[in-house]
N, CA, C and O of each residue as an XYZ file, in Angstrom:
800
protein
N     226.526    209.847    -22.852
C     227.807    209.416    -21.816
C     229.263    209.659    -22.110
O     229.694    210.054    -23.194
N     229.987    209.382    -21.029
C     230.980    209.911    -21.396
C     232.015    208.265    -21.272
O     231.673    207.671    -20.250
N     232.445    207.965    -21.579
C     232.740    206.617    -21.188
C     233.831    206.485    -19.084
O     234.376    205.543    -18.509
N     233.600    208.075    -18.678
C     233.307    207.243    -17.835
C     232.219    206.852    -16.531
O     232.373    206.491    -15.364
N     231.342    207.064    -17.192
C     229.815    207.785    -17.160
C     229.364    206.497    -17.352
O     228.438    206.037    -16.685
N     230.226    205.569    -18.633
C     229.426    203.658    -18.792
C     230.349    203.015    -17.957
O     229.818    202.349    -17.068
N     231.326    203.017    -17.974
C     232.504    202.532    -17.068
C     231.461    202.219    -15.705
O     231.172    201.098    -15.286
N     230.991    203.543    -15.149
C     230.714    203.429    -13.595
C     228.869    202.875    -13.914
O     228.516    201.944    -13.190
N     228.109    203.257    -14.625
C     226.887    202.568    -14.516
C     227.395    200.493    -15.259
O     226.590    199.610    -14.963
N     228.280    200.218    -15.847
C     228.431    199.107    -16.252
C     229.099    198.452    -15.039
O     228.370    197.480    -14.841
N     229.836    198.432    -14.334
C     230.532    198.609    -12.916
C     229.544    198.203    -11.550
O     229.676    197.235    -10.801
N     228.221    199.602    -11.494
C     227.086    199.259    -10.779
C     226.248    197.866    -11.219
O     225.919    196.975    -10.436
N     225.997    197.896    -12.592
C     225.497    197.121    -13.153
C     225.677    195.692    -12.228
O     224.877    194.960    -11.645
N     227.323    195.693    -12.429
C     227.650    194.188    -12.033
C     227.811    193.756    -10.352
O     227.743    192.724     -9.685
N     228.035    195.035    -10.150
C     227.485    194.464     -8.569
C     226.150    194.353     -8.553
O     225.742    193.218     -8.305
N     225.519    195.003     -8.702
C     223.623    194.744     -8.636
C     223.546    193.122     -8.732
O     223.397    192.389     -7.755
N     223.699    192.599    -10.363
C     223.220    191.589     -9.769
C     224.348    190.324     -9.821
O     223.968    189.333    -10.444
N     225.541    190.278     -9.292
C     226.535    189.604     -8.320
C     225.749    188.537     -7.398
O     224.658    188.698     -6.853
N     226.725    187.227     -7.362
C     225.197    186.369     -6.706
C     225.950    186.481     -5.346
O     225.292    186.207     -4.343
N     228.119    187.100     -5.091
C     228.274    186.901     -3.570
C     227.052    187.923     -2.990
O     226.330    188.851     -3.353
N     227.316    187.179     -1.974
C     226.652    188.190     -0.517
C     227.192    189.748      0.319
O     228.334    189.823      0.773
N     226.439    190.638      0.403
C     227.556    191.636      0.467
C     228.264    191.649      2.103
O     227.644    191.323      3.115
N     229.340    191.993      2.074
C     230.606    191.769      2.716
C     230.992    193.520      3.563
O     231.575    194.205      2.722
N     230.789    194.398      5.062
C     231.218    195.248      5.673
C     232.212    195.453      4.341
O     232.017    194.647      3.431
N     232.859    196.072      4.219
C     233.958    196.731      3.731
C     234.678    198.340      4.250
O     235.445    198.974      3.526
N     234.194    198.840      5.773
C     234.426    199.621      5.942
C     235.828    199.944      6.652
O     236.183    199.947      7.831
N     236.669    200.298      5.071
C     238.630    200.827      5.293
C     238.718    202.454      5.213
O     238.733    203.129      4.183
N     238.776    202.930      6.615
C     239.204    204.314      6.465
C     240.099    204.819      7.157
O     239.848    204.638      8.349
N     241.489    205.642      6.912
C     242.246    205.615      7.438
C     242.161    206.266      8.353
O     242.972    207.186      8.249
N     241.444    206.337      9.519
C     241.460    206.766     11.074
C     240.016    206.419     11.384
O     239.359    207.425     11.654
N     239.441    205.458     11.415
C     238.745    204.516     12.047
C     239.024    204.876     13.544
O     240.132    204.983     14.069
N     237.365    205.103     14.333
C     237.047    205.734     15.723
C     236.454    205.438     16.360
O     235.467    206.161     16.221
N     236.214    204.515     17.408
C     234.692    204.147     17.530
C     234.354    205.563     18.203
O     235.010    206.516     18.624
N     232.765    205.161     18.071
C     231.955    206.262     18.803
C     230.847    206.145     18.717
O     230.245    205.848     17.685
N     229.877    206.579     20.901
C     229.416    205.982     20.621
C     227.968    205.718     19.399
O     228.013    206.350     18.343
N     227.111    205.039     19.591
C     225.594    205.356     18.518
C     225.042    206.347     18.388
O     224.864    206.716     17.227
N     224.680    206.960     19.182
C     223.706    208.580     19.414
C     224.654    209.418     18.927
O     224.477    210.264     18.050
N     226.023    209.088     19.710
C     227.217    210.519     18.779
C     227.744    210.242     17.471
O     228.549    211.072     17.050
N     227.495    209.342     16.793
C     227.626    209.644     15.225
C     226.114    209.431     14.884
O     225.916    209.986     13.803
N     225.521    209.135     15.128
C     224.015    209.379     14.260
C     223.880    210.742     14.636
O     223.607    211.392     13.628
N     223.943    211.365     15.517
C     223.721    213.447     15.700
C     224.688    214.186     14.572
O     224.695    215.283     14.015
N     225.913    212.374     14.526
C     227.176    213.785     13.593
C     226.137    213.818     12.335
O     225.347    214.634     11.861
N     226.400    213.009     12.164
C     226.048    212.292     10.538
C     224.549    213.305      9.837
O     224.385    213.626      8.660
N     223.481    213.667     11.231
C     222.853    213.737     10.828
C     223.217    215.384     10.517
O     222.322    215.933      9.874
N     224.212    216.137     10.814
C     224.457    217.443     10.322
C     224.791    217.825      8.809
O     225.331    218.825      8.336
N     224.314    216.755      8.264
C     224.565    216.867      6.920
C     223.300    216.523      6.627
O     222.721    215.593      7.189
N     222.571    217.559      5.344
C     221.290    217.867      5.143
C     221.708    218.788      3.758
O     221.173    219.803      3.312
N     222.132    218.508      3.582
C     222.573    219.033      1.928
C     223.607    218.807      1.159
O     224.682    219.395      1.279
N     223.451    218.273      0.641
C     225.292    217.242     -0.306
C     225.180    217.370     -2.169
O     224.342    218.036     -2.778
N     225.903    216.817     -2.566
C     225.987    216.655     -4.376
C     227.289    215.258     -3.961
O     228.452    215.238     -3.558
N     226.179    214.177     -4.375
C     226.776    212.799     -4.723
C     226.669    212.462     -6.193
O     225.589    212.569     -6.773
N     227.397    212.193     -6.600
C     228.182    211.684     -8.146
C     228.486    210.224     -8.430
O     229.690    210.140     -8.674
N     227.815    208.882     -8.508
C     228.059    208.111     -8.793
C     227.504    206.942     -9.789
O     227.862    207.092    -10.958
N     226.500    205.537     -9.456
C     225.121    205.080    -10.319
C     225.055    204.689     -9.448
O     225.533    204.677     -8.314
N     223.792    203.993    -10.551
C     222.666    203.311     -9.366
C     222.119    201.996    -10.459
O     222.480    201.716    -11.602
N     221.344    201.515     -9.767
C     221.312    200.183    -10.689
C     220.196    199.684    -10.104
O     220.061    199.483     -8.897
N     219.107    199.409    -11.263
C     217.885    198.845     -9.781
C     217.311    197.336    -10.851
O     217.826    197.050    -11.932
N     216.099    196.523    -10.160
C     215.570    195.098    -10.907
C     214.666    195.501    -10.253
O     214.732    196.426     -9.444
N     213.476    194.693    -10.593
C     212.636    193.643    -10.055
C     212.644    192.403    -10.945
O     213.473    192.088    -11.799
N     211.354    191.666    -10.491
C     211.668    190.067    -11.190
C     211.251    190.646    -13.383
O     211.623    189.848    -14.243
N     210.694    191.675    -13.726
C     210.275    192.292    -15.044
C     211.242    193.031    -15.572
O     211.425    192.983    -16.789
N     212.030    193.841    -14.754
C     212.825    195.003    -15.159
C     214.124    194.943    -14.771
O     214.293    194.012    -13.983
N     215.198    195.615    -15.025
C     215.973    196.163    -14.493
C     216.835    197.294    -15.434
O     216.613    197.323    -16.644
N     217.886    198.277    -14.790
C     218.008    199.417    -15.867
C     219.057    200.155    -14.982
O     218.626    200.352    -13.846
N     220.172    200.560    -15.175
C     221.456    200.727    -14.918
C     221.397    202.521    -15.469
O     220.901    203.015    -16.482
N     222.223    203.230    -14.168
C     222.215    205.059    -14.898
C     223.525    205.451    -13.960
O     223.872    204.999    -12.869
N     224.273    206.732    -15.027
C     225.043    207.668    -14.097
C     224.115    208.516    -12.663
O     222.903    208.340    -12.542
N     224.490    208.937    -12.200
C     224.009    209.091    -10.565
C     224.470    210.246    -10.567
O     225.682    210.382    -10.736
N     223.577    211.461    -10.369
C     223.941    213.593     -9.364
C     222.613    213.558     -8.678
O     221.444    213.251     -8.914
N     223.003    213.800     -8.177
C     221.837    213.923     -6.643
C     222.684    215.264     -5.567
O     223.691    215.381     -4.869
N     221.352    216.182     -6.070
C     221.872    217.125     -5.705
C     220.841    217.558     -4.551
O     219.960    218.337     -4.915
N     220.838    217.210     -3.394
C     219.788    218.069     -2.226
C     220.402    218.678     -1.517
O     221.601    218.693     -1.239
N     219.358    219.350     -1.113
C     219.075    220.879     -0.769
C     217.985    221.100     -0.006
O     216.861    221.419     -0.392
N     218.532    220.835      1.573
C     217.685    220.093      2.821
C     217.157    219.793      2.709
O     216.841    219.616      1.532
N     216.138    219.215      3.979
C     215.166    218.075      3.376
C     214.040    217.806      2.191
O     213.657    216.777      1.633
N     213.719    219.072      2.076
C     212.807    219.328      1.558
C     212.691    219.816     -0.189
O     211.702    220.183     -0.824
N     214.118    219.644     -0.619
C     214.144    219.892     -1.954
C     215.341    218.776     -2.504
O     215.973    218.206     -1.615
N     215.678    218.440     -3.950
C     216.435    218.062     -4.826
C     216.100    217.333     -5.978
O     215.069    216.805     -6.395
N     217.768    217.503     -6.558
C     217.758    217.677     -8.211
C     218.204    216.617     -8.232
O     219.329    216.588     -7.733
N     217.636    215.128     -8.800
C     218.220    214.201     -8.856
C     218.500    213.859    -10.561
O     217.514    213.791    -11.294
N     219.896    213.651    -11.138
C     219.726    212.908    -13.110
C     220.314    211.760    -12.843
O     221.353    211.219    -12.463
N     219.275    211.616    -13.182
C     219.409    209.777    -14.184
C     220.273    209.669    -15.432
O     220.249    210.828    -15.845
N     220.976    209.010    -16.228
C     221.879    209.516    -17.158
C     221.758    208.334    -17.546
O     222.654    207.632    -17.076
N     220.942    207.701    -18.297
C     221.105    206.372    -19.482
C     220.027    205.811    -18.762
O     220.456    204.677    -18.553
N     218.666    205.879    -18.135
C     218.255    204.633    -17.558
C     216.927    203.844    -18.385
O     216.506    204.667    -19.198
N     216.525    203.205    -18.430
C     215.520    203.003    -19.219
C     215.325    203.592    -21.038
O     214.385    204.143    -21.610
N     216.991    203.060    -21.613
C     217.205    203.275    -22.814
C     216.960    204.902    -23.191
O     216.653    205.304    -24.313
N     217.061    205.315    -22.608
C     216.924    207.359    -22.894
C     217.947    207.742    -22.431
O     218.605    207.030    -21.672
N     218.276    208.831    -22.745
C     218.850    209.740    -22.054
C     219.375    210.610    -21.208
O     220.598    210.751    -21.179
N     218.595    211.294    -20.429
C     218.396    211.553    -19.232
C     217.222    211.437    -18.539
O     216.321    211.493    -19.375
N     216.649    211.270    -17.150
C     215.624    211.503    -16.388
C     215.883    212.344    -15.481
O     216.891    212.063    -14.833
N     215.249    213.459    -15.127
C     215.491    214.159    -14.382
C     214.491    214.656    -13.215
O     213.467    215.330    -13.329
N     214.917    214.280    -12.400
C     213.544    213.774    -10.948
C     213.446    215.204     -9.847
O     214.055    214.850     -8.837
N     212.949    216.597     -9.652
C     213.360    217.473     -8.993
C     212.064    217.791     -7.928
O     210.929    217.743     -8.403
N     212.229    218.089     -6.607
C     211.422    217.795     -5.495
C     211.621    219.430     -4.831
O     212.730    219.621     -4.333
N     210.848    220.360     -4.795
C     210.541    221.713     -4.267
C     209.258    221.826     -3.514
O     208.234    222.088     -4.145
N     209.211    221.612     -1.916
C     208.902    221.379     -1.396
C     207.876    220.010     -1.498
O     208.526    218.973     -1.635
N     206.335    219.810     -1.455
C     205.489    218.962     -1.200
C     205.288    218.509     -3.202
O     204.485    217.635     -3.529
N     206.067    219.200     -4.183
C     206.128    219.007     -5.500
C     206.952    218.218     -6.179
O     208.100    218.311     -5.745
N     206.830    217.432     -7.124
C     207.802    216.446     -7.088
C     207.233    216.804     -8.529
O     206.074    217.070     -8.848
N     208.356    216.735     -9.291
C     208.415    216.735    -10.764
C     209.566    216.167    -11.413
O     210.766    216.366    -11.220
N     208.550    214.916    -12.765
C     209.864    213.598    -13.536
C     209.293    214.244    -14.722
O     208.142    214.561    -15.022
N     210.957    214.394    -15.587
C     210.884    215.046    -16.329
C     211.451    213.784    -17.240
O     212.192    213.172    -16.469
N     211.449    213.103    -18.531
C     212.090    212.518    -19.420
C     211.664    213.097    -20.897
O     210.704    212.940    -21.653
N     213.062    213.957    -20.908
C     212.843    213.836    -22.689
C     211.387    215.076    -22.477
O     211.283    215.967    -21.634
N     210.530    214.730    -23.461
C     209.671    215.900    -23.480
C     208.595    215.583    -22.135
O     207.987    216.509    -21.600
N     208.486    214.445    -21.773
C     207.314    213.455    -20.820
C     207.736    214.628    -19.595
O     208.906    214.637    -19.214
N     206.770    215.586    -19.010
C     206.934    215.904    -17.430
C     205.553    215.524    -16.938
O     204.455    215.802    -17.420
N     205.992    214.555    -15.451
C     204.700    214.636    -14.988
C     205.540    215.389    -13.700
O     206.738    215.546    -13.463
N     203.712    215.943    -12.676
C     204.296    216.330    -11.110
C     203.759    214.990    -10.524
O     203.405    213.984    -11.139
N     203.787    215.233     -9.136
C     203.214    214.074     -8.249
C     203.125    214.669     -6.702
O     204.033    215.484     -6.532
N     202.415    214.522     -5.695
C     202.963    215.074     -4.659
C     203.856    214.032     -3.871
O     204.522    214.197     -2.849
N     203.646    212.781     -4.747
C     204.278    211.026     -3.896
C     205.366    210.544     -5.021
O     205.293    210.164     -6.189
N     206.377    210.748     -4.101
C     207.636    210.413     -4.401
C     207.919    208.992     -5.496
O     208.370    208.859     -6.633
N     207.331    207.996     -4.350
C     208.061    206.435     -4.191
C     206.719    206.224     -5.668
O     207.046    205.739     -6.751
N     205.483    206.634     -5.399
C     204.453    206.570     -6.304
C     204.713    206.971     -8.072
O     204.269    206.202     -8.925
N     205.125    207.663     -8.286
C     205.535    208.719     -9.139
C     206.794    207.488    -10.120
O     206.542    206.883    -11.162
N     207.961    207.465     -9.399
C     209.075    206.952     -9.556
C     207.762    205.600    -10.065
O     207.082    205.684    -11.088
N     207.691    204.512     -9.110
C     207.311    203.483     -9.471
C     206.881    203.195    -10.455
O     207.297    202.409    -11.307
N     205.775    203.977    -10.406
C     204.927    204.228    -12.507
C     206.077    204.170    -13.610
O     206.301    203.432    -14.570
N     206.731    205.320    -13.023
C     207.408    205.683    -14.529
C     208.363    204.676    -14.452
O     208.361    204.215    -15.593
N     209.288    203.971    -13.709
C     210.560    203.341    -14.201
C     210.006    202.106    -14.336
O     210.380    201.518    -15.351
N     208.709    201.119    -13.169
C     208.345    199.861    -13.381
C     208.803    199.668    -11.949
O     207.900    199.202    -11.254
N     210.009    199.902    -11.259
C     210.643    199.969    -10.632
C     210.281    200.620     -8.624
O     210.611    201.775     -8.354
N     209.841    200.015     -7.866
C     209.232    200.981     -6.853
C     210.758    201.505     -5.808
O     211.321    200.921     -4.882
N     210.877    202.068     -6.090
C     211.730    202.980     -4.832
C     212.212    204.121     -3.857
O     212.231    205.352     -3.876
N     212.478    203.416     -3.253
C     211.812    205.344     -1.663
C     212.670    205.874     -1.723
O     213.837    205.551     -1.503
N     212.184    206.858     -2.062
C     213.284    208.230     -2.493
C     212.778    208.720     -1.014
O     213.678    209.268     -0.377
N     211.635    208.642     -0.403
C     211.422    209.279      1.056
C     212.827    209.299      1.722
O     213.570    210.277      1.803
N     213.095    207.829      2.263
C     213.359    207.014      2.363
C     214.983    207.086      2.513
O     215.564    207.690      3.415
N     215.455    206.531      1.711
C     216.771    207.483      0.910
C     217.684    208.980      1.384
O     218.896    209.193      1.396
N     216.606    209.787      1.721
C     217.610    210.620      2.109
C     218.097    210.269      3.285
O     219.229    210.691      3.519
N     217.544    209.571      4.166
C     218.024    208.883      5.300
C     219.109    207.888      4.925
O     220.248    208.325      4.761
N     218.811    206.303      4.741
C     219.284    205.655      4.065
C     220.462    206.190      3.380
O     221.365    205.412      3.688
N     221.028    207.266      2.480
C     221.945    207.045      1.330
C     223.176    207.923      2.759
O     224.204    208.494      2.395
N     222.906    207.867      3.771
C     224.319    208.860      4.879
C     224.291    208.296      5.874
O     224.739    208.862      6.872
N     223.485    206.312      6.014
C     223.878    205.870      7.004
C     223.116    205.999      7.923
O     223.479    205.387      8.928
N     221.802    206.774      8.055
C     220.847    206.708      9.118
C     219.687    205.951      9.128
O     219.509    205.875      7.912
N     218.809    205.364      9.604
C     217.844    205.048      9.840
C     216.444    205.764      9.469
O     215.927    206.326     10.435
N     215.756    205.847      8.293
C     214.478    206.899      8.284
C     213.707    206.905      9.454
O     213.970    206.049     10.299
N     212.853    207.665      9.653
C     211.512    208.278     11.140
C     211.006    206.857     10.478
O     211.033    206.456      9.315
N     210.570    206.309     11.603
C     209.171    205.052     12.198
C     210.561    203.720     13.118
O     211.662    203.908     13.636
N     209.778    202.592     12.919
C     210.132    201.557     13.062
C     211.299    201.355     12.454
O     211.699    202.023     11.501
N     211.970    200.306     13.044
C     213.457    199.404     12.683
C     213.005    197.793     12.863
O     212.605    197.517     13.994
N     213.017    196.910     12.075
C     212.622    195.418     12.189
C     214.566    195.435     12.776
O     214.934    194.397     13.325
N     215.276    196.199     12.673
C     216.892    195.081     13.652
C     217.865    196.084     12.551
O     217.494    196.559     11.478
N     218.730    196.168     12.976
C     220.235    196.828     12.713
C     220.663    196.225     13.358
O     220.293    195.568     14.331
N     222.700    196.620     12.192
C     223.466    195.889     12.482
C     224.425    196.604     12.325
O     224.518    197.300     11.314
N     225.402    196.599     13.328
C     227.413    197.897     13.365
C     227.891    197.138     13.278
O     227.506    195.970     13.347
N     229.534    197.814     12.978
C     230.765    197.239     13.255
C     231.041    197.546     14.400
O     230.210    198.019     15.175
N     232.315    197.316     14.707
C     232.506    197.853     16.065
C     233.514    199.709     15.985
O     234.404    200.172     16.698
N     233.071    200.041     15.255
C     233.122    201.660     15.418
C     231.780    201.898     15.004
O     231.743    202.758     14.124
N     230.321    201.305     15.418
C     229.094    202.083     15.465
C     228.870    202.363     13.969
O     228.010    203.235     13.844
N     229.323    201.945     12.847
C     228.861    202.065     11.692
C     227.554    201.485     11.054
O     227.549    200.263     11.198
N     226.877    201.764     10.653
C     225.566    201.143     10.290
C     225.822    199.992      9.771
O     224.696    199.546      9.548
N     226.391    199.406      9.514
C     226.637    198.168      8.259
C     224.986    197.193      7.752
O     224.874    196.716      6.623
N     224.069    197.086      8.635
C     222.701    196.566      7.759
C     221.564    197.072      8.757
O     221.451    197.291      9.963
N     220.681    197.149      7.452
C     219.263    198.133      8.652
C     218.179    197.460      7.566
O     218.461    197.392      6.369
N     216.837    196.943      8.140
C     215.610    196.499      8.423
C     214.629    197.220      8.213
O     213.972    197.065      9.243
N     213.901    198.131      7.367
C     213.344    198.487      7.690
C     212.071    199.083      6.915
O     212.512    199.067      5.766
N     210.927    199.536      6.830
C     209.996    199.905      5.504
C     209.880    198.521      4.614
O     209.639    198.642      3.413
N     210.088    196.910      5.315
C     209.791    195.753      4.333
C     211.492    195.379      3.151
O     211.763    194.657      2.191
N     212.255    196.464      4.080
C     213.919    196.604      3.022
C     214.518    196.020      4.178
O     214.291    196.038      5.388
N     215.617    195.336      3.184
C     216.958    195.219      4.312
C     218.042    195.714      3.035
O     218.143    195.355      1.862
N     218.816    196.749      3.906
C     219.573    197.775      3.784
C     220.861    197.734      3.986
O     221.206    197.900      5.156
N     221.975    197.502      2.931
C     223.620    196.530      3.977
C     224.833    198.297      3.283
O     225.290    198.706      2.216
N     224.825    198.473      3.883
C     226.055    199.437      3.661
C     227.509    198.760      3.967
O     228.063    198.582      5.052
N     227.900    198.472      2.769
C     228.720    197.873      2.241
C     230.117    198.304      2.684
O     230.958    197.635      3.284
N     230.186    199.684      2.219
C     231.702    200.911      2.278
C     231.293    201.831      2.178
O     230.421    202.287      1.439
N     232.319    202.511      3.473
C     231.603    203.986      3.675
C     233.369    204.962      3.222
O     234.381    204.263      3.173
N     233.428    205.691      3.090
C     234.058    206.987      2.916
C     233.720    208.399      4.042
O     232.738    209.074      4.351
N     235.430    208.327      4.457
C     235.475    210.154      5.100
C     234.944    211.340      4.478
O     235.761    211.875      3.729
N     234.106    211.772      4.538
C     233.704    213.452      4.219
C     234.479    214.417      5.193
O     234.452    214.014      6.356
N     234.990    215.293      5.046
C     235.189    216.269      6.187
C     234.893    215.900      7.583
O     234.207    216.615      8.314
N     235.410    214.787      7.947
C     235.510    213.928      9.803
C     234.230    213.574      9.747
O     233.782    213.339     10.870
N     233.283    213.411      8.673
C     231.792    212.514      8.923
C     231.700    211.254      7.934
O     231.904    211.380      6.726
N     231.436    210.249      8.427
C     231.695    208.771      7.572
C     230.892    208.912      7.283
O     230.053    209.224      8.128
N     230.300    208.757      5.250
C     229.424    208.435      4.848
C     229.167    207.249      3.839
O     229.680    207.486      2.746
N     228.478    205.971      3.913
C     228.508    205.186      2.828
C     228.728    205.784      1.388
O     228.407    206.851      0.866
N     229.302    204.836      1.024
C     229.937    204.512     -0.603
C     229.376    203.531     -1.147
O     229.537    203.275     -2.340
N     228.672    202.871     -0.397
C     228.023    201.600     -1.610
C     227.036    200.970     -0.367
O     227.097    200.318      0.675
N     226.064    201.676     -1.288
C     224.183    200.207     -0.296
C     223.845    199.584     -0.947
O     224.149    199.788     -2.122
N     223.186    198.678     -0.678
C     222.442    197.632     -1.111
C     221.103    197.433     -1.047
O     220.780    197.044      0.075
N     219.974    197.570     -1.982
C     218.647    197.627     -1.196
C     218.064    196.827     -1.379
O     218.005    196.728     -2.605
N     217.258    195.733     -0.728
C     216.722    194.144     -0.995
C     215.445    194.380     -0.769
O     215.639    195.118      0.197
N     214.082    194.351     -0.889
C     212.682    194.171     -0.445
C     211.744    195.071     -1.511
O     212.020    195.981     -2.293
N     210.324    194.274     -1.110
C     209.513    194.804     -1.424
C     209.518    194.942     -3.069
O     209.181    195.906     -3.757
N     210.089    193.459     -3.517
C     209.965    192.941     -4.608
C     211.432    193.547     -5.958
O     211.536    193.234     -7.144
N     212.495    194.634     -4.954
C     212.852    195.103     -5.486
C     214.411    195.409     -5.094
O     214.504    195.872     -3.958
N     215.655    195.253     -5.781
C     216.618    195.093     -5.252
C     217.706    196.480     -6.219
O     217.946    196.587     -7.421
N     218.027    197.129     -5.318
C     218.552    198.215     -5.608
C     220.008    198.695     -5.349
O     220.342    198.870     -4.177
N     220.829    198.904     -6.264
C     222.257    199.053     -5.648
C     222.604    200.701     -5.383
O     221.724    201.218     -6.072
N     223.274    201.673     -4.863
C     223.857    203.115     -5.280
C     225.496    202.698     -5.439
O     225.954    201.836     -4.689
N     226.074    203.141     -6.124
C     227.538    203.380     -5.710
C     228.084    204.658     -5.503
O     227.612    205.332     -6.418
N     228.930    205.492     -4.707
C     228.702    206.611     -4.118
C     230.361    206.914     -4.495
O     231.149    206.849     -3.552
N     231.033    207.331     -6.225
C     232.014    207.647     -6.055
C     233.287    209.148     -4.972
O     234.380    209.234     -4.412
N     231.751    210.185     -5.407
C     232.570    211.282     -4.768
C     230.719    212.045     -4.272
O     229.669    212.226     -4.890
N     231.295    212.330     -2.564
C     230.643    213.053     -1.728
C     230.873    214.342     -2.134
O     231.862    214.444     -2.861
N     230.138    215.612     -1.847
C     230.310    216.874     -2.044
C     229.121    217.164     -0.788
O     227.968    216.734     -0.783
N     229.948    218.238      0.517
C     228.608    218.450      1.774
C     229.144    219.758      2.259
O     228.569    220.364      3.163
């Protein structure tokens, strides 16, 4: 792991374990008021991307942190690389169609349920299917228990599927505002995602 990646991981883990409550920090050079449905529709046009940053996760029994590289190719395919989690080198998670492959070194497992597969292999429940939406600052399909927006109608807090998701920072990518810091808490787990770079 490079020194940059190591710094990202340590920074992410520090943020995850910090006691201070999350504070929205939407500081964009040209913040514009936009109706909620228009902002949602504009954000939803992003269906493929590459994210570089870090992820940290923990529950009452364990915790881990990793440098993150996430390539999404439309709604049905992704390639996620976690570098350094669980005391290993690299974990690869691939989805094509309805099949998810998890590879850690020489161990390779396939499944049709990404959330269940990752809970079994990492020991922490990660809502991968919903993250496709949440990572863009969008509610996932299905009931929403609550949401809070700032004066520009950026989503800053979402309650859905047993999680409270705080979007504490945004960045502008090709004129679309996307989260750069996300914190999830619920279902016995806490997850922090720090995004250093979006490519869309």
